[in-house]
N, C-alpha and C positions, 0 to 999 in steps of 0.2 A: 839671338834667336836662330835656332837651327831650321834650315829649310828642308822640305820633304826629300829633295835630291840627296842631301847629306845624310839623312836618316836611312834612306834606301841603300846608300853606299855602305853605311855601318852594318845594316842587316846582312848584306851580301858578303861582308868580310867574315861573318861567323863560319867557323869550320864545323862540319857535321860531327855530332857527338861531343861537342864542346860547349862550355858555358858561353854566355853572351858577352859581347864587348862591354867594357867598363861603364860607358855612358848610360847603358840601358838600366843599370842598377843605381846610378848616382846623380844623373843630370836632371835639372829642373825642366829643361825644354823637352827631354824625353819623357818625363812624367806627364807633362801636358799632352804630349803625343799619345801616351798610353790611355789617358782619359778619352781622347777623341777616337782612337782606333779600337779600344777595347770596352771601356766602361760606359761610354756614351752610345755604344753601337750594338753590343751583344747582350744576351740574357744574363742577369745578375741575380744570384741567390739573395733574397731579401729577408725572409723570415718564415714563420710557421702559421698555418691556419689555426693551430691551437692557441695562438695569441689573439685571435679574433673570434671569440665564441659568440658574441652578441652583436646585433646591428649597432653601429656607432663605435665599436672598439676600433682603435687605430694604433699604429706604431710608425715611427719614422726611421729612415736610414739616410745617412749622408754619404754621397759618393763625391768625395772631396768637397767642393763648394756647393754642390747641388743636393738639396734636400728633397726627399720624396716621402709622401705620406701614403701608407697602405691601410685600407680600412674595409670593414664589412658594411655593405649598404643595407637598406631596409628590406630588400628582397633576399638577402642572405648571400649575395655575390661578393667576391673580393674585387676591389677596385684600387687603383693607385693614381695619384695626381702629383704634379710638381707642387711642393709645399711653398708656393709663392703666390701672394695675393695679386689679383688682376688689376688692382687699383694702383698702388705705388710700390708693389713688390715685396712687402714685408713677409716674413715667414708667418704662417698661420698657426701650425701646431708646434708648440715648444715642448721640449723634453723627449723622452724615448717612447712613451706610450700613454694612452689615456682612453677616455670614453666620452662621447659627445652626441647630443641629439642632432646638432648641425655644427659646421665648422665656421668659426667667427674669427676674423682677423683682429688681433689685439690693438692694432693702430687706429683704424677708423670704423671698425665694426662691420665691414662688408661681410655678408653672411652667405654661406654656401650650404646647399643640401648635401646629403651623403652621396648623391650621384654627381656632384660637382657643379650643379646649376647654381648660378647666382640668384639668390632669392631676396636679398636685402642690400640696398646701397642708398643710404640717406643723402639728401641734399644734392642729388644729381639732376640735371635738366630733364624736362618733360619728354624730350625725344631720345633720352638715353636708352639704349637697347641692352637690357640685362642678358638676353639670350646669347649674345656673342662675347660675353665676359665671364663665362664659367671657368672653373679651374682647368688648366691644361692637363689632359689625361696622359697617363703613362701605361704602356702595354703591360698586361699581367698574364701569367700562366701559372697553373698549379701543377704540382707533381707529387702525388702520393702524400698530400698533407703539407708539403712545402710550397713556398711562393717565390716566383721569379718575376723580375721586372725588366723591361727594356726601354731605354730612353729614346731610341731611334724613332724616326718617323715611320719607317717600314722595318719591322723586326725580322731577324733571320728565322728560318724554320726551326721549330722546337720539337717537331714530331719524332725525330730519331731518338732524342733523349727520352721522350715520354714512352715510346714503344719499348725501349730497352729497360727502363728502370721502373715505370709505373707498376707492371705486373709483380715485380719482386717486392714492392712496398705495400701492395694492396692489403695483405692479411695483417699487416702491422697497425693499420688504422691510426696513423700518426695524426691525422686531422682531428680525431676525437680524443687525443691524449691530453695530458696536463703538463705544463711547463713547471717543473719542480725546482729548478735552479738555473742560474745564469751567471756568467762571468765575462767581464770585458777588460782587456788590457791593450795598451798601446805599445807596440814593439818598435824599437828604433832600427827598422830594416825595411828595405824596398819591398813592395807587395810581391814581386817575382821571387825574391830570395825567400820570402815567407812561404809562398806556395811550393817552391822547390823543396824546402825543408820538409813540408808535409807529404811530399810525393815519394819519399824514400825512407828506408830503414837501415841504410848503411851505417848510420850513427847510433842505431837503437841499442845494440847490445852493450855498448860502452856508456851511453848517456841516459838511457831509459830503463834501468835495471828492474824497477818495480813493474813497469808495463810489460817488459819482455818475459816476466815470470808467467804471464797469462796468455800472451800472444805467440803464435808461431812466428819464427824468424823469417826465413825465405821459403814460403810455401810453393809447391810445384803441383800444378793441376794434373800432372801425369803420375804423381805419387799415389800408390795404391790406397794409402790411408785417406788422402784427400778425395780420391775418386769414390771410395766407399762412403765417406761422409756425404758427398754430393748426392749419391744414389739414394741414401737413406732419407735425406732431407727432401729430395724430389718426390719420393714415394709417399711422403706425408703431406704433399700438396704445395710445397714451397717452390718458388722460382729462384734459382740459384745463379744463373749465368754460367761462366763469365760472359759478359757482353761489353762491347766497347765500340766507340766511333770517334769522330772528330770532336775532341773536347769533352769526352765523358768516358767513364769506366765504371763497371759494377761487377761484383762477385760476392757470393756468400762463401765464407771460409771457416774451417774449424778453428777452435781455440787450441791452446796447448793441451797436451794429454792430461786428462783429469780435471780440467778447468771448465767451469760452467758459465761464468760471466766475467766481464772485464771489471773486476774489483780487486782490491789489494789482496784479499785472501782467495780470490777465484770463485767465490760462492755467489749465489744470486743475491740481489739487493733485498728481496722479500718474496712473498708467496704469489704475487700477482703476475699474470701474463700480459704482455703488451700486445693488444689487439686480439686477433682471432687465429694466431699461430697455434699449431698443435701442441706445443710445449714451450717451456722456457729454454730448454737445452738445444738450441738450434744454431750455434756458432754466431758469427758476426757478418751481417750484410754490409759490406763496405762499398761506398759509392762516392764519386766525386764528379762535379761538373765545373769546368773551367769558365771563368778565371778565379772563382773565389769561394769554393766550398769543398769540404770532404766530410764524410759522416760514417758512423758506425750505428747500425740498428741491431739490437739483440732481442732475445726473447723476453727480457724483463725491463729493459729501458733502451733509450736511444740517446746518442751523443752527436750533436750537430754543430759544425763550426762554420763561421762566416768571416771572410777577410774583406776589409774595405780599405782602399788607399787613402792616406791622409796627406802625404806629400812624398817627394822623391825618396825619402829615407825613413818614413814612418808608416806603419800599418795598424789599423784597428782590428783586433781579433775578438770576436764574440762567440762564446760557447754556450749552448743551451742543452738542458737535460730534460728529456720527456719520460714520464712514467704513465702507467694506466690511469685513466680518468678517475676511477673510483679509489685509487690508492690513497691512503691516509698517512700523512707524515707522522713518524715515530711509532706507527703501527705496522704499515706495509713497507716503509723504507725510511732510511735515515740519510739526510742530505750529505753529511760528511762522508759516509760510506759510498754514496752515489757518485760524489764528485772528486774525492781525494786523489785517485790515481791519475785522472785526466788533468786536474789543476796542477799537480806536481809535474806532469809531462809538459803542460803549457809553459810553466816557469822554466823548465830545463830547455825547452825549444827556444824560448825568448832569449836566453843567454847565448845559445848557439847562433841564432839569427843575427843578434846584435854584434857578436864577435865576427861573424861572416861579413857583415856590412862594413865594420871597421877595416877588415883586411882588404875588401874590394875597393875601398876608398883610396888605398895606397897607390903611389906611382909604381909600385912594384907588382901590381896585379896584372896578370895576363890570363886570358881564358884557358881553363884547364879541361882535361878530358873526363867525361863521365865513365863510371864503371858500367860495362855492358851487362854485368850480372846483377849489381845492386842498385843501379841508378837509371835503368832503362826507362822507368816511368818519368824521371826528371827530364831525360832527353826528349821524351814524348811531349812533355809540357813545353819545353823550350822550342821544339819544332812547331807545336801548335801556335805558340805566341808569334813566331816568325811568319808563319803562314797568314795569320790574321792581320799582322802589321802590314805585310806585303799586299794583301787584299785591299786594305784601306788605302794604301798609297797608290795602288793601281786604279782605284775608283771602280772596281768591278762589282761593288754592291749597290751601285746606283744611289738611291736616296737613303741608304742605311745610316749615313753619318749625320743626317738632319734630325734634330730633336723632334719629338712628337708634337703635332699641332693640336 
């Protein structure tokens, strides 16, 4: 078992602009540390309001061994709870999603209302106090139709993220959209290697040729064409950024010349507009929030990705595709056209991440330098991780490491 002093020493050995020491990508003790320092303490992208249309709709997410259920209550609010019965600890909601009038533990039928109150517990003594045995709540924030949860007793501030990204998402109305497709894969790679891969396009020209036919490679916000695109989009009422802060980044960028959407042929998926944007031809709103999401929102659809750690060398990747709420399959969109370029990209990335993990596992691995031109966002992510790990080790967050009561 690695002690905090040893982890701190490893952190401080990292050279600026270089990858992390090997143990941070491979070691089981460091994985458990990541859960405490990052996933049990910070805001985690959980899912979409579009998955919770009606009261009683719910979905689950597993943050390693900890399951959380996210639902819409009778008042229409989004809530989250630890998916653990207050009786003897059984998981209450099984599977990925469902609909329920109330939550019932399958073991002994303890029953909870949608606000988490315990409303049924048979055969308990007369002095049993149901009011102190409700489900343990998990903090929830929404962001432009997306949902974040925090397991900490006292969550960190989310206001900077909301101020930067919410205005850009507003006209897309993601909360009222429809989930048209979903893909889940387990990649045999550490969650940090998975996120690093998503934060750069150094590899894209060689390994994502279909995707790079429709995306700009290395865009420059000082480039006249990029500036002209931004001015035109802003004049039509869109918020474009760029905006960034500790642990998040957002910018609306043009697609490749002549390309209208991120599809194999570069054409729109159909005639519908996503939300209240002025047209479908508005480039891609790219945004990411560390530690576990990056997204593209276009004028005709949205593509959102969630990473969740499984163990030191495996990561669950879930991709979801949103289309306008009134879009009809095979009339306004085709699922294959909607998903094919991204699912191919996911498969290509999975191969790269797994090969990266195999190489990092070797005794021959030494931390290498990032490209300041092509991988500066990866260096930014690694710096963010080191900052958060150091904050946790220093105890500067007070009660942040204590799970919600």
